[in-house]
C-alpha positions as CSV (number, residue, x, y, z in Angstrom):
1,X,-6.7,-23.0,34.8
2,X,-11.1,-21.9,33.7
3,X,-10.7,-21.5,29.9
4,X,-13.8,-19.8,28.7
5,X,-15.6,-20.2,24.5
6,X,-18.9,-18.4,25.9
7,X,-19.0,-14.6,26.4
8,X,-22.1,-15.4,28.6
9,X,-20.0,-17.7,30.6
10,X,-17.1,-15.3,30.6
11,X,-19.6,-12.1,31.7
12,X,-20.9,-14.6,34.4
13,X,-17.2,-16.4,35.3
14,X,-15.6,-12.5,35.8
15,X,-19.0,-11.4,37.8
16,X,-17.6,-14.2,40.6
17,X,-14.3,-13.2,40.1
18,X,-12.1,-12.2,42.9
19,X,-11.3,-8.4,42.6
20,X,-9.9,-6.7,41.4
21,X,-9.8,-8.4,37.8
22,X,-6.4,-7.8,35.0
23,X,-7.3,-7.7,31.7
24,X,-4.3,-9.0,29.0
25,X,-5.1,-9.1,25.6
26,X,-3.8,-10.8,22.5
27,X,-4.5,-13.0,19.3
28,X,-2.1,-15.7,20.7
29,X,1.4,-16.8,19.9
30,X,3.0,-15.9,22.4
31,X,5.8,-15.0,23.8
32,X,8.4,-13.2,26.2
33,X,6.7,-9.4,26.1
34,X,2.5,-11.3,26.9
35,X,4.0,-13.7,29.6
36,X,6.4,-9.9,31.2
37,X,1.7,-8.6,30.6
38,X,0.5,-11.5,32.8
39,X,3.5,-11.4,34.8
40,X,3.1,-7.2,35.6
41,X,-1.2,-8.3,36.2
42,X,-0.4,-11.5,38.4
43,X,1.9,-9.2,41.0
44,X,-1.4,-6.6,41.0
45,X,-4.8,-8.4,40.9
46,X,-7.0,-11.5,42.2
47,X,-8.0,-12.5,38.6
48,X,-6.1,-12.1,36.1
49,X,-7.6,-12.4,32.5
50,X,-6.4,-13.3,29.4
51,X,-7.4,-13.4,25.6
52,X,-6.7,-15.2,22.9
53,X,-8.2,-14.0,19.9
54,X,-7.4,-13.1,16.4
55,X,-9.7,-10.2,15.7
56,X,-10.6,-10.5,11.6
57,X,-11.3,-7.0,11.8
58,X,-8.4,-4.8,12.2
59,X,-6.4,-6.8,9.0
60,X,-6.6,-5.4,5.6
61,X,-7.1,-7.1,3.0
62,X,-4.3,-7.9,1.4
63,X,-2.2,-8.5,5.5
64,X,-1.8,-11.7,7.0
65,X,-4.6,-13.4,8.7
66,X,-5.2,-17.0,7.5
67,X,-1.2,-16.5,8.5
68,X,-1.0,-15.8,11.6
69,X,0.3,-18.0,13.7
70,X,-2.7,-20.0,15.8
71,X,-0.6,-21.7,18.5
72,X,-3.5,-22.4,20.9
73,X,-1.8,-25.3,22.7
74,X,1.6,-24.0,23.3
75,X,-0.1,-21.3,25.0
76,X,-2.7,-22.2,27.0
77,X,0.3,-24.7,28.5
78,X,3.0,-21.2,28.5
79,X,-1.0,-19.5,30.7
80,X,-1.0,-22.0,32.8
81,X,2.9,-22.0,34.2
82,X,2.3,-18.2,34.7
83,X,-0.7,-18.9,36.6
84,X,-3.6,-17.2,35.2
85,X,-6.9,-18.0,36.5
86,X,-9.3,-17.4,33.1
87,X,-8.3,-18.1,29.8
88,X,-11.1,-15.7,26.9
89,X,-10.8,-18.2,23.8
90,X,-14.0,-16.9,21.2
91,X,-14.6,-18.5,17.8
92,X,-14.7,-15.3,15.1
93,X,-18.9,-15.9,14.8
94,X,-18.7,-15.7,18.6
95,X,-17.3,-12.3,18.3
96,X,-19.1,-11.5,15.7
97,X,-22.8,-12.7,14.9
98,X,-24.7,-13.2,12.0
99,X,-26.0,-8.8,11.5
100,X,-23.4,-7.2,13.1
101,X,-22.7,-3.6,12.4
102,X,-21.3,-1.7,15.3
103,X,-17.7,0.0,15.5
104,X,-16.2,2.2,17.3
105,X,-14.2,4.7,16.3
106,X,-11.7,7.0,18.1
107,X,-11.0,8.9,14.9
108,X,-8.1,11.4,14.8
109,X,-5.7,9.5,16.9
110,X,-6.4,6.7,14.2
111,X,-5.8,8.0,11.2
112,X,-2.4,8.5,11.8
113,X,0.9,6.9,11.4
114,X,0.0,3.3,12.0
115,X,-3.8,3.8,10.7
116,X,-2.6,5.7,7.8
117,X,-0.8,3.3,5.9
118,X,-3.5,0.1,7.9
119,X,-6.8,2.2,6.9
120,X,-9.4,0.5,9.5
121,X,-7.0,-0.9,11.6
122,X,-7.4,1.0,14.8
123,X,-11.4,0.7,14.8
124,X,-11.3,-3.1,15.0
125,X,-8.1,-2.8,17.9
126,X,-10.8,-0.1,19.5
127,X,-14.1,-2.7,18.9
128,X,-13.0,-6.3,19.7
129,X,-11.4,-4.3,22.5
130,X,-14.4,-2.2,24.1
131,X,-16.0,-6.0,23.5
132,X,-13.3,-7.3,26.0
133,X,-13.9,-4.5,28.6
134,X,-17.0,-5.6,28.8
135,X,-17.4,-8.3,28.9
136,X,-14.5,-8.9,31.5
137,X,-15.2,-5.5,33.4
138,X,-11.8,-5.5,34.5
139,X,-10.3,-3.5,37.0
140,X,-6.9,-2.8,35.0
141,X,-6.3,-4.3,31.7
142,X,-2.5,-4.8,29.8
143,X,-0.7,-3.6,26.9
144,X,2.8,-3.4,25.7
145,X,4.8,0.2,25.1
146,X,5.7,-1.6,21.4
147,X,2.0,-1.0,20.2
148,X,3.2,2.6,21.1
149,X,0.1,3.9,19.6
150,X,-2.4,1.6,20.7
151,X,-2.0,2.5,23.7
152,X,-2.8,6.0,23.8
153,X,-6.0,4.7,20.4
154,X,-7.5,2.7,23.7
155,X,-6.6,5.1,26.5
156,X,-8.0,7.3,24.9
157,X,-11.1,4.9,24.2
158,X,-11.5,4.6,28.3
159,X,-11.7,7.7,29.1
160,X,-14.1,9.1,26.3
161,X,-16.3,6.1,26.6
162,X,-16.1,6.4,30.2
163,X,-15.4,3.1,30.6
164,X,-13.8,3.3,33.8
165,X,-10.6,1.1,35.0
166,X,-6.9,1.5,34.5
167,X,-4.5,0.9,31.4
168,X,-1.7,0.0,32.3
169,X,1.0,0.0,29.5
170,X,3.9,-2.4,30.4
171,X,7.5,-1.9,28.7
172,X,8.6,-3.1,25.9
173,X,10.9,-6.8,25.7
174,X,14.2,-7.0,23.5
175,X,16.4,-10.2,22.2
176,X,19.4,-9.4,23.8
177,X,20.2,-7.0,20.3
178,X,18.0,-4.7,20.6
179,X,14.8,-7.4,18.2
180,X,11.3,-6.0,19.8
181,X,9.3,-9.0,20.4
182,X,6.7,-10.3,18.1
183,X,4.7,-12.8,17.3
184,X,5.1,-12.1,13.3
185,X,9.4,-12.3,13.7
186,X,8.8,-15.9,13.4
187,X,8.1,-14.7,9.6
188,X,11.7,-13.7,9.5
189,X,14.4,-15.8,7.1
190,X,17.5,-16.1,9.0
191,X,19.9,-13.0,6.8
192,X,16.5,-10.5,8.1
193,X,16.9,-11.9,11.2
194,X,20.4,-10.6,11.7
195,X,19.5,-7.7,9.7
196,X,15.8,-6.7,12.0
197,X,18.2,-5.4,14.7
198,X,19.0,-2.8,12.9
199,X,15.1,-0.5,13.7
200,X,16.0,-0.4,17.4
201,X,19.2,0.3,16.3
202,X,18.1,3.4,14.6
203,X,15.7,4.3,17.2
204,X,18.7,4.0,20.2
205,X,20.4,6.8,17.5
206,X,18.2,9.4,18.1
207,X,17.2,8.8,22.0
208,X,21.6,10.0,21.8
209,X,21.2,12.6,20.0
210,X,18.8,14.0,22.0
211,X,21.0,13.4,25.6
212,X,23.4,14.9,23.7
213,X,21.4,18.0,23.2
214,X,19.7,18.1,20.3
215,X,16.8,19.2,19.8
216,X,15.5,19.7,16.7
217,X,12.6,17.0,15.2
218,X,13.8,17.4,12.0
219,X,17.3,16.3,12.8
220,X,16.6,13.9,15.3
221,X,13.9,12.1,11.9
222,X,17.1,12.5,9.8
223,X,19.5,10.8,11.8
224,X,16.6,7.8,12.4
225,X,16.0,7.6,8.4
226,X,20.1,7.7,8.0
227,X,21.0,4.4,10.3
228,X,17.1,2.3,8.3
229,X,18.3,3.7,4.5
230,X,21.4,1.7,5.4
231,X,20.4,-1.9,5.8
232,X,20.1,-2.7,2.3
233,X,17.6,-5.7,3.4
234,X,14.8,-3.1,4.1
235,X,12.4,-3.2,1.1
236,X,11.0,-0.2,2.0
237,X,10.2,2.6,5.2
238,X,7.2,3.2,6.0
239,X,7.1,6.5,8.3
240,X,9.5,7.3,10.7
241,X,8.1,10.0,13.0
242,X,8.8,12.1,16.1
243,X,5.6,13.0,17.9
244,X,3.8,14.4,20.5
245,X,2.6,11.5,23.4
246,X,-0.3,12.0,23.9
247,X,-1.8,13.2,19.9
248,X,1.0,11.2,18.5
249,X,0.9,15.1,16.0
250,X,4.9,15.5,13.8
251,X,6.6,18.4,15.8
252,X,9.5,20.6,15.4
253,X,10.4,20.8,18.2
254,X,11.6,18.4,21.1
255,X,11.3,20.1,24.2
256,X,9.6,18.2,27.0
257,X,8.8,14.2,25.5
258,X,8.4,12.6,22.7
259,X,7.9,9.4,21.0
260,X,9.9,8.5,18.2
261,X,8.5,5.8,16.2
262,X,9.1,4.0,12.6
263,X,7.7,1.1,10.4
264,X,9.7,-0.9,7.5
265,X,9.7,-4.0,5.0
266,X,11.9,-6.6,4.9
267,X,10.1,-8.4,2.4
268,X,6.2,-9.3,3.4
269,X,7.1,-8.7,6.4
270,X,6.8,-5.2,8.4
271,X,8.3,-4.3,11.5
272,X,6.8,-2.1,14.2
273,X,9.2,-0.4,17.6
274,X,8.7,2.8,19.0
275,X,11.3,4.7,22.0
276,X,10.4,7.6,24.3
277,X,12.0,10.4,24.3
278,X,12.2,12.6,27.9
């Protein structure tokens, strides 16, 4: 496994790499969800590249950039065991040199849901991912369904900018009690951790109703809201959404497919999750 910090060195290595090349972009603090992406990439590509970069431009001013976990040595050992070929670990200055002032904005899709609560978040995501795509020139890039809106944003930028790669979305990896794996879960107190699976139970309630024939989207949203409202440790529900799986526009009726997504706060920690109906 080759560890690279310099972007020019990375670009050279990727030009020389056996094809196809699969990319797994991460911010580190790797867990089984990330490793599922690496495993899928390993199955489908001759070369697997992984980036570890805590991207400052996708964090808001009140968010946890300084506290975000950075266990680099542990992450590198996990990637060795997963048989990654290239690992890109740039500094902030490498990715955003002095005078940097070019951004990727995907438009309306980035203003909904997470975009409404985290202004500028997806501009940062889209910009850094585009930079990684330009450096590595992957044939495939792998993302988790847990960040459902992010996968749509990235699909749109690939389509709109004719980047010529396949985006592969891998199912959410969960703990046995249903909690979606996240690097930030380590910040949950023991009491919050016991309560956190309510997020998945709430989503699953919508799925149950949909399987029973419920197609009214407001009633599905209300059912999710009721389950979440029953957990006293949830301090705030940011949103409950039943939306089109391509545009994220809220639906009145679920006639085909829909993404049901939520964002809630346990103290200072914010959890997001989603499931697909249909």
